[in-house]
C-alpha positions, 0 to 999 in steps of 0.5 A: 450649887443645889441639885445642879446637873451640868449636861455637855452634849457631845457632837455626833462627829466625835462619837462616830469613831468611839467604838466601845463607848456606851450611850451614857457618854453622850452627855457628861453628867456631873451632878452636884449634891447627889444623895449618898445612896444615889441615884448618881446619874439621870440615867440611873434614875431612869433605869430605876423608875423603869424597873420600879414603876410603870414608866418614868418621865422627865419630871419623875427622873428629876425628882428622884435625883433630887430626893434620892432612893431612900426618900423615894422608898419612904414616900412609896411605902407610905402612900395609900394604896390605890384600889381597883374594885371601887373604880369599877363600882363607881362606874357601875353606879354611874350606869356603865355596864361593868365588864372586863374592859372596865376592869382593864380601864381601871388597871390603866388608870392606876398604872398611868396616874396612881401616886403608889407606883411601886405598889402598883408595879409590884402588884403587876409582878405578883399577878404574873406569879399568883395567876388568875385569868378572865380567860377561864370560863369560871371567872370571865364574867366576874370583873368586880371580884377580879378587881377585888383579887387584884386589890389583894395583890395591891395590898399584899405588895408590901406585906408578908408573903405568908399572909398574901398566900393565905388571902390568895388561897381563900379568894373565891376567884382563885378558888374558882380558877384552880377549882379548890372551891367546893372541893369535897372530902373523899366519898368512895360510894359517890366516886368523889376524890379531892380535886388536886389542881390547887394543891399542885399549883400552890407548890409548883407555881406559887411557892417552891417549884418543882425541884429543890434549890440552894439559897442562891437559886441553883438546883440541888442534884443527886446522882446528876439529877435534880431532886424533886420538891414533892411527889404525888403523895404530897399533892394528894395530901394537900388536896385533902387539906384544901377540902371543905371551903365554900361561899361565906355564910352558906345556910345549912342544917347540922350536920350540913347536907351534901346539897346544901354544900353543893348549891350554896348561893354566892350571896344572900338568899333573898335573890334578886337582892343587889347582894346576890353576888356579895360572897364573891367579895368575901374570903371562902369559909370552912365547912368541916362536914366536907373536910377530909379530917379522918386521915393523916396527910402527907405534906412537904418534907425538908430540913427543919419541918415542924411536922414530923415526917411532914405528916399532918395528923388526922383530926384537924378542922378545915381551918387548922389543917389550912393553917398548918399546910400554909405554914408547911409551904411557907417555911420550905427553904425553897420559898426564898430563892423561888420568889426572889428569882421570880421577882428579879425576873419580873422587875430587873433581869431574866438571868440574875447571878446566883449571888444576886438571887442569894442576896434577895433570898437572904432578905426574904428569910430575914428582913433584919428584924427576924421577919421572914417573907417581908415583901417590902424588904425583898422588893427593895433588895431586888431593886437596890442590888448592885446587879440592878443598879449597874448597866451592862454592855449590850453583849452581856446576858443582863436585862430582859425583854420589855413586856409589850404592855409595859412599853405602852405604859411607859409611852403614856407616862413619859408623854402625859398620855391621857383622854380629855374625859379622864378615862383610859378606855383601851380596847383590844389590848390582848389582841395587840399586845398578847397581854392584858391584866389578869388575862394570861392564857394559862396559870403559867402566865403569859410566858413560862418563867423559864422559857428558852428561845431556840438558838443562841440563847438556849445554847448559852443556857439563858432564859428569856421568858417574854420571847415566848410571846414575841412572834412574827404576829406580835412583833408587827402588831406591837410596832403598829399599835405603838406607831398609832399612839404616836403618829395619830393619838396626839393631843391637838389632832383634830381626828381624835375624840375626847375618849381617845387616849393621846400623848402630849408632843407640844413640849417636845417641839422645842428640841425638834430643830436640834436632832442631837439633843432630841435623841439625847433626850429620848436616850435618857427618857426611854432607854436610861442613856444605854443607847449605843453610839451606832444607834445614836448616830444613825438616828441623829442622821436620819432626823437631820434629813427630815424637814423642820420648817413648821410645827407639823414637820417638827412634830413629825421629827419627834414622832419618828424619833419616839417610834423608831426608838420604841420599835428598835432592838436596843430599846426592846432589851431593857438593861 
């Protein structure tokens, strides 16, 4: 038998006393002809797709079970990148006013429908590490350049982290957000000092963190205190490196006058030509007249550092100094465990074991072919690690709180959410979810990567970053908006219009007369068969008490089942 899976439903009466038996035992999943590398069950396939994409569906679960992880990775790595900027430009050409809402529309378009799901999922994770935000006045009015920045992350998702770090550094969007743009060399007479903002954040948030790490992510201490990775001299040194960068093709004399550097326009000078903002879409260029080349610069010091004492000698150009500085950062031993931890936290679990971090860091350091920083290999190591592929009990410290935005994408991908006009207009995302793509309130992302909620988790030394935006307000608003998406925004409701994004519940009605099978379906589709027996039995009993004599009543059963699961504590923790 090829790809046959026998699923035997266990009655709720038998489950009632089965304490300690997990939701995976609601069905007997005896798969024939599983691929040797897995997945070995439909639940494992669902959990993998929850981690590796913006949400599974029953068809995608079945496909993964059929082709196996290796073929799935091969398909995803080969899939062409779905870019956001062309979508915005097409909307602009069609006569739309392109604001940030259209940029977010593009994000949903590709989150829900793009075939390159692994790339899109990793790009979103990277956007929460290499943060820029439209909540900054410097870039809030630039949706197309911000889409271009997001496309850097899309393209870099399977590339080399050293290359991505350089592209991000030279993006005008990042240059404006963290004030490297038009950063100038020291001029004591004019009281000008190089801006230290980007110098600080590229180290603290984008590469090495504040303290030295072992390769398994544990902190290196001396005298009982963490050993810092850098000091103020290092920040000052990098600040001097990041001087002399401006729009591409600044018109200038030789030597360049200060006013030519300061007032260089963001596009060709024949304003108001449509190309006036063209340089937002080009990497920044170097202008050595304003680069701090006359003094040596203290960069990072670490074992094996190529610069003697971490000192970058005087006399370099803006371009050569930048290359040396990025190499100095990229080759720091912290980069591998730092990026490994961040990707694991964003994709799999908030509290990975040191061994898990170490295995992923090892792959970052060497992809098997002697290449450091290979993100495709690193992401695969994150997702295929034994800790990622093993379901842990509810009481364990594995898993993570689901991000609000990803609850919505999972709902729409599971139930074919889309508008009749083919677009994904979804307003007020940040208001309801405390999240929206490239809209974090600070450079630290929507939540601090090491946030510890007060109480039991803090006492146990565990982190739970997503809980920082889990407030009384967001708990209510997320539950309410998800209810709206299920109880009102369904295909066939006469009250919705062609622009409304609606879910398709019609295929679900066939199971509505059998609550046990309905709950088991959603235990798989939404939770990867991790539902506890107590929750399973409670839901089945509740749904059995609802009438189901016609399609309206059957639809109501389906809606209740979906929403009660998505607003439940067990669903909230992705395991």
